[in-house]
C-alpha positions in Angstrom: 2.0 6.4 -3.0 3.2 10.0 -2.5 0.3 12.7 -2.0 0.6 15.8 -4.1 -1.2 18.9 -2.7 -1.7 21.7 -4.8 -2.7 25.4 -4.8 -4.2 27.0 -7.7 -3.2 30.5 -7.0 0.4 32.4 -7.5 3.5 29.8 -6.8 5.0 30.1 -3.4 7.8 29.0 -1.8 6.6 26.6 1.5 9.2 26.9 4.0 7.9 24.5 6.6 5.2 22.1 7.1 3.4 19.9 9.7 0.7 17.2 9.8 -1.9 17.1 12.8 -1.7 13.9 15.1 -4.8 12.7 13.5 -3.4 12.8 9.7 -6.3 14.6 8.6 -4.8 18.4 8.7 -1.3 19.5 6.8 0.2 23.2 7.5 2.6 24.9 5.2 4.4 28.4 5.8 5.2 30.1 3.2 8.2 33.3 2.6 6.9 36.9 2.5 5.6 37.6 -1.2 4.7 41.7 -1.3 3.2 42.5 2.2 1.9 38.6 2.9 3.1 35.4 4.5 0.6 32.7 4.5 -0.1 29.4 6.6 -1.9 27.4 4.1 -4.2 24.1 5.1 -4.9 21.2 3.5 -7.0 17.9 4.0 -5.2 15.4 2.3 -8.7 13.6 1.5 -9.3 16.4 -0.8 -5.5 17.6 -1.8 -6.4 19.6 -5.1 -6.6 23.2 -3.2 -6.2 24.4 -0.3 -9.0 24.2 2.7 -8.6 27.8 4.2 -5.3 30.3 3.8 -4.5 32.4 6.8 -2.6 35.5 5.0 -2.5 37.9 8.2 -0.9 35.9 11.1 2.6 37.1 10.2 4.1 39.5 8.6 7.5 38.0 7.1 9.0 34.5 6.7 7.2 31.6 8.4 9.7 29.6 9.6 7.9 26.8 11.8 4.5 25.2 11.8 4.1 22.7 15.0 0.7 21.1 15.7 0.2 20.4 19.6 -0.1 16.4 20.0 -3.2 15.1 21.3 -1.4 14.5 24.7 -0.7 18.1 25.2 -4.5 18.5 26.0 -4.9 21.3 23.7 -8.1 21.3 21.6 -7.7 19.6 18.3 -5.8 20.9 15.5 -3.9 24.0 17.4 -1.0 25.0 15.8 2.1 26.7 17.0 3.6 29.3 14.2 7.0 31.4 14.4 8.4 33.8 12.1 11.0 36.3 11.2 8.7 39.0 12.1 9.6 38.1 15.8 6.2 36.6 16.4 5.2 33.1 18.0 1.5 32.4 17.3 -1.1 29.5 18.7 -3.8 29.3 16.4 -7.2 27.2 15.8 -6.4 25.4 12.4 -10.0 24.7 12.1 -11.3 28.3 12.0 -11.9 29.7 8.7 -11.7 33.2 9.8 -8.7 34.4 10.8 -9.5 37.2 12.9 -11.0 34.4 15.1 -8.4 32.1 14.5 -5.4 33.5 16.4 -5.6 32.4 20.3 -2.4 34.2 21.7 0.4 36.2 20.1 4.0 36.3 21.6 6.6 39.0 20.5 10.2 38.1 20.6 11.2 41.0 18.7 13.8 39.1 16.8 13.8 36.7 14.1 12.7 33.3 15.2 14.4 30.4 13.5 12.5 27.3 15.3 9.6 26.4 17.8 8.0 23.6 19.5 5.6 22.4 22.4 6.6 21.0 25.4 4.6 19.0 27.8 5.5 19.6 31.5 3.4 18.4 34.6 2.0 22.0 34.6 0.7 22.0 31.5 1.7 22.4 27.4 4.3 24.8 27.3 6.4 26.5 24.2 10.3 27.1 23.2 11.8 29.1 20.5 15.3 29.8 19.0 16.3 32.6 17.1 18.5 33.5 14.4 21.2 34.9 17.0 21.7 32.1 19.1 18.8 32.8 21.7 16.4 30.6 23.4 13.1 31.4 25.2 10.2 29.7 26.9 6.9 30.7 26.8 3.4 29.8 28.8 0.8 28.0 26.6 -0.9 31.7 26.4 2.5 32.7 25.0 3.5 34.7 28.2 7.6 35.0 28.1 8.8 32.7 30.9 12.9 32.6 29.7 14.9 34.4 27.3 18.8 34.0 27.2 21.6 33.5 24.9 22.5 29.8 24.3 26.4 30.9 24.8 25.9 32.4 28.1 28.6 31.9 30.7 25.5 31.3 33.0 24.7 27.7 30.8 28.0 26.7 31.6 29.4 27.6 34.9 32.7 26.4 35.3 32.8 23.6 32.9 35.3 23.4 29.7 32.3 22.9 27.6 31.0 26.3 25.8 28.1 26.3 23.4 28.7 28.0 20.3 25.0 27.7 18.7 21.8 25.7 19.4 20.9 22.8 16.9 17.6 22.1 18.3 15.2 21.0 21.5 13.5 18.1 21.7 11.4 16.5 24.3 11.9 12.4 25.8 8.8 10.6 26.1 10.5 8.7 28.9 11.1 12.3 30.9 8.2 14.4 30.3 8.6 18.1 30.9 12.3 17.9 30.6 13.2 19.2 27.4 16.4 18.3 25.8 18.4 21.4 24.4 21.2 20.3 22.0 23.6 22.7 20.9 27.0 22.5 19.3 30.6 23.7 18.9 32.2 25.1 16.3 34.5 22.3 16.0 31.6 19.6 15.6 31.0 18.2 18.9 27.2 18.5 20.4 26.1 18.0 23.9 22.6 17.7 25.4 21.4 20.0 28.2 18.6 20.8 30.4 16.7 22.9 32.6 14.8 21.4 35.7 12.5 24.3 35.5 12.0 26.3 32.2 9.7 28.7 33.8 12.0 30.6 36.1 15.0 32.4 34.6 17.6 31.4 37.2 17.0 28.0 37.2 20.3 25.8 37.1 21.4 23.9 34.0 22.8 20.6 33.4 25.2 19.0 31.0 24.1 15.3 30.2 26.0 13.9 27.6 28.7 14.9 25.0 29.4 13.5 21.6 32.6 14.3 20.0 34.8 13.4 16.8 32.0 12.8 14.5 31.6 16.1 13.2 34.8 18.7 12.2 32.1 21.5 11.6 29.0 23.2 12.2 26.1 20.9 12.9 22.7 22.0 11.1 20.3 19.3 12.0 19.3 16.8 14.4 16.9 13.5 14.8 16.5 12.1 18.7 15.3 8.4 18.0 13.8 7.4 20.8 12.4 3.9 19.7 15.7 3.1 18.4 17.8 5.0 21.3 19.9 6.6 18.2 21.1 10.5 17.4 21.0 11.4 13.6 23.0 14.4 12.7 23.9 16.5 10.2 26.4 19.0 9.5 28.0 21.3 6.9 31.1 18.9 6.6 28.8 16.9 4.2 28.5 14.2 6.8 25.5 11.9 8.3 26.4 10.3 11.4 24.5 7.7 13.7 25.2 8.1 17.3 24.2 5.8 20.4 21.8 8.3 22.3 22.1 8.2 26.1 20.0 6.0 28.4 16.5 6.3 27.7 15.9 8.1 31.1 18.4 10.5 32.1 17.7 12.9 35.4 17.7 16.8 35.2 18.7 17.1 38.8 21.8 14.8 37.8 24.7 17.4 36.9 27.1 14.7 36.5 27.2 12.4 33.9 30.9 13.5 35.5 30.8 16.4 33.1 34.4 17.0 33.9 35.7 13.4 32.7 33.6 14.0 29.9 35.5 17.2 28.8 38.7 15.7 29.9 38.5 12.6 27.6 37.2 14.9 24.8 40.5 16.6 24.9 43.0 13.6 25.6 41.0 12.5 22.5 42.1 15.4 20.9 45.4 15.5 22.4 45.9 12.1 21.2 44.5 12.5 17.4 47.5 15.4 17.3 49.7 13.1 18.7 49.3 10.8 16.2 49.5 13.3 13.2 52.9 14.8 14.4 54.1 11.3 14.9 53.1 10.6 11.1 55.0 13.5 10.2 
């Protein structure tokens, strides 16, 4: 049976939401109305009204809220939030006093569209993505570790694959600390890249896999289903595709999935397709 949580105040557009790992707290971020963008907290057992509202954590649309999972070693109900105001924040969702609730703040200086947690051997880290195809990583206290353009040649080296945009990031439970960064091309191809050390700006990037010819435009959303070992993607071409995923364990220090041969295969597939079109004419 669906659960309806309500707010007896003015109607607000909710841009993002998440549920705590114990299922007892729901958080949602709103758009900017007047001077306020708010984070609402509900207890699903008492859904008629929010438990509390934090209205000064951000000063623009709140684009992401994400609870830390229990295995990250963070305090219970630790919430990561990000906003178009350029701030990435970590808050205690159980604290009624908002001045006391905000634990750490990082100012990226650009509109942040996505953010999430990444568990590493040295503790939890944070990643974020902007509206301008930039990508950043942060410590658990939101000290900036790395900030770069996902389209930068530094990520691609001599490969034929070139990223046009970032789709999203996802952790692989089989390889803790190895954050999967999913990027796309304007033609609709998808690639998985990773960095062996996201705390070091000059650490090398690796290309693990390419999924091609399924979409013919920008890919907007992606779900990595580890349990069933598949990817589900949605694009501007109005298609939802289900792809066989890569091996459940991929090695971040293995540059190779034979990147050149993958790229050549993609190019050959396109050449064959074009040849078929010419033959049909």
